[in-house]
C-alpha positions in Angstrom: 4.6 -61.7 83.3 2.8 -58.4 83.6 1.6 -56.7 80.5 1.2 -53.0 80.7 -1.2 -51.3 78.3 0.4 -49.1 75.7 -1.0 -46.0 74.1 0.0 -45.2 70.5 0.1 -41.5 69.7 -2.4 -40.3 67.2 -0.8 -40.0 63.8 -1.1 -36.5 62.4 -0.3 -35.9 58.7 0.7 -32.3 58.0 -1.2 -31.0 55.0 0.7 -28.9 52.7 -0.6 -25.3 52.5 -2.7 -24.7 49.5 -0.9 -22.4 47.1 -2.5 -19.5 45.4 -1.8 -19.1 41.7 -3.4 -15.7 41.4 -0.2 -13.8 42.2 2.1 -15.5 39.7 -0.6 -15.4 37.0 -1.0 -11.7 37.4 2.7 -11.2 37.2 2.9 -13.3 34.1 0.2 -11.4 32.4 1.8 -8.1 33.4 5.1 -9.3 31.9 3.4 -10.3 28.6 1.6 -7.0 28.3 4.8 -5.2 29.0 6.6 -7.2 26.3 3.9 -6.4 23.8 4.1 -2.7 24.6 7.8 -2.7 24.1 7.6 -4.7 20.9 5.0 -2.4 19.5 7.1 0.6 20.3 10.2 -1.0 18.8 8.6 -2.2 15.6 6.7 1.1 15.1 10.1 2.8 15.0 11.7 0.1 12.8 9.3 -0.3 9.9 8.7 0.9 6.3 6.4 3.8 5.8 4.8 5.1 2.6 2.7 8.2 2.6 0.7 10.1 -0.1 2.0 13.5 -1.0 0.0 14.6 -4.0 -2.1 13.2 -6.9 -2.9 14.6 -10.3 -5.1 12.9 -12.9 -5.4 13.4 -16.6 -8.5 12.1 -18.4 -8.0 11.3 -22.1 -10.1 10.2 -25.1 -8.7 8.7 -28.3 -10.9 8.3 -31.3 -10.5 5.3 -33.6 -11.9 4.2 -36.9 -13.8 0.9 -36.5 -11.5 -0.8 -39.0 -8.2 0.6 -37.7 -6.1 0.8 -34.6 -4.6 4.1 -35.6 -5.9 7.3 -33.9 -7.5 9.6 -36.5 -9.8 12.6 -36.6 -13.3 11.9 -36.8 -15.0 8.8 -36.3 -16.5 5.6 -34.9 -14.8 4.4 -31.7 -13.6 6.3 -28.6 -11.3 4.9 -26.0 -11.1 6.5 -22.6 -7.9 6.4 -20.5 -7.3 8.0 -17.2 -3.7 8.6 -16.1 -3.2 8.8 -12.3 0.0 10.6 -11.3 0.4 10.0 -7.6 3.5 11.2 -5.6 4.6 9.3 -2.6 7.3 9.3 0.1 8.8 5.9 1.1 10.8 5.9 4.4 13.1 3.1 5.6 13.0 2.9 9.4 14.5 -0.6 9.4 18.1 -1.5 10.2 18.7 -2.7 6.7 18.3 -1.3 3.1 15.0 -1.8 1.3 14.6 -2.4 -2.5 11.5 -1.2 -4.5 10.0 -3.8 -6.7 6.8 -2.7 -8.4 3.8 -0.4 -8.1 0.1 -1.1 -8.6 -3.2 0.7 -7.8 -6.7 -0.6 -7.5 -9.9 1.4 -8.0 -13.1 0.1 -6.4 -16.2 1.3 -8.4 -19.6 2.1 -7.0 -20.9 -1.4 -7.8 -17.9 -3.0 -6.0 -16.0 -4.1 -9.1 -12.3 -3.5 -9.0 -9.9 -2.3 -11.7 -6.1 -2.7 -11.1 -3.3 -0.9 -13.0 0.4 -1.4 -13.0 2.8 1.6 -12.6 4.7 2.5 -15.8 8.5 2.3 -15.9 10.8 5.0 -17.2 10.6 4.0 -20.9 6.8 3.7 -20.8 6.5 7.1 -19.1 8.6 8.7 -21.9 6.5 7.0 -24.6 3.1 8.0 -23.1 4.3 11.6 -23.0 4.8 11.6 -26.8 1.2 10.4 -27.2 -0.3 12.7 -24.7 1.7 16.0 -24.4 -0.7 17.3 -21.8 1.0 14.9 -19.3 4.4 16.7 -19.5 3.7 19.5 -17.1 2.3 17.0 -14.6 5.2 14.5 -14.7 7.8 14.7 -12.0 10.8 12.4 -11.2 9.5 8.9 -10.7 9.9 6.3 -8.1 11.8 3.5 -9.9 12.0 -0.2 -9.6 15.3 -1.5 -8.2 15.7 1.7 -6.2 17.6 1.1 -3.0 16.7 3.2 0.1 19.2 3.1 2.9 18.2 2.8 6.6 17.1 6.1 8.1 16.5 7.6 4.6 13.5 8.1 2.3 12.8 8.6 -1.3 10.1 10.6 -3.0 8.7 10.2 -6.5 5.8 9.9 -8.9 4.0 6.7 -9.8 2.1 6.9 -13.1 -0.8 4.5 -13.5 -3.0 4.1 -16.6 -6.6 3.1 -16.0 -8.9 2.3 -19.0 -11.8 4.3 -17.4 -13.6 7.5 -17.9 -13.5 10.6 -15.7 -17.0 9.7 -14.4 -15.8 6.4 -13.1 -13.0 8.1 -11.2 -15.2 10.8 -9.8 -17.7 8.2 -8.5 -15.2 5.6 -7.2 -15.5 4.2 -3.7 -11.7 4.1 -3.2 -8.3 4.2 -4.9 -5.5 2.4 -3.2 -1.8 2.3 -4.2 0.3 -0.8 -3.5 4.1 -0.6 -3.3 5.9 -3.9 -3.4 9.4 -4.5 -2.0 11.8 -7.4 -2.6 12.3 -8.7 0.9 9.5 -7.0 2.9 5.7 -7.1 2.8 3.9 -4.6 0.5 2.7 -1.2 1.8 -0.6 0.4 0.8 -1.9 4.0 0.9 -5.1 5.6 -0.2 -5.5 8.3 -2.8 -7.8 11.0 -1.4 -11.1 11.6 -3.1 -10.3 15.2 -3.9 -7.4 14.5 -6.4 -6.8 17.2 -8.9 -8.9 17.0 -12.1 -7.3 17.6 -15.5 -8.8 16.8 -18.8 -7.4 16.4 -22.3 -8.7 14.9 -25.5 -5.8 14.3 -27.8 -6.4 14.5 -31.5 -4.3 13.2 -34.3 -3.0 15.6 -36.9 -5.2 15.6 -40.1 -3.9 13.5 -42.9 -2.6 15.2 -46.0 
């Protein structure tokens, strides 16, 4: 029996070609950036906007007797109150109505301390006008709680805020910021400019008979 030598062919394993992930990664990043740009453009056009239109202030001082809470002529104790009347426009660029809830403002003093006041409602505005008649020419139609603003519309109005501070504190403040709260959306803030109009009144009670 004759045995013939056999030759086995060398085994060759084909190696898969190494894939480059640079291309898909760049495309993915480009898609994300594009989506962010579109989203920013969309939400910028579908949001709530509040802007400052005008602000008046009225600084008042009321004098009290040390043993009485009734304002009288003459005597021991003086209480300063600053009324800030800021007018704003609120625009609804959403696809749904928005509902105003409440209004606040915060003053930051030179030392960093903060004073916050709540906006007065219609009845409170009427009452404070009786106490300080000098407010009457400054008061305009107010933004009111529960007001509904329809999509694509806006509302303008005054917000009246009482601060237990003097004129000097207002003049030297670091900032004054108004906060408008809504029922179903985040609050919106705007700054009152430093050159708000100055008005001054010191109410006096009628002399007792």
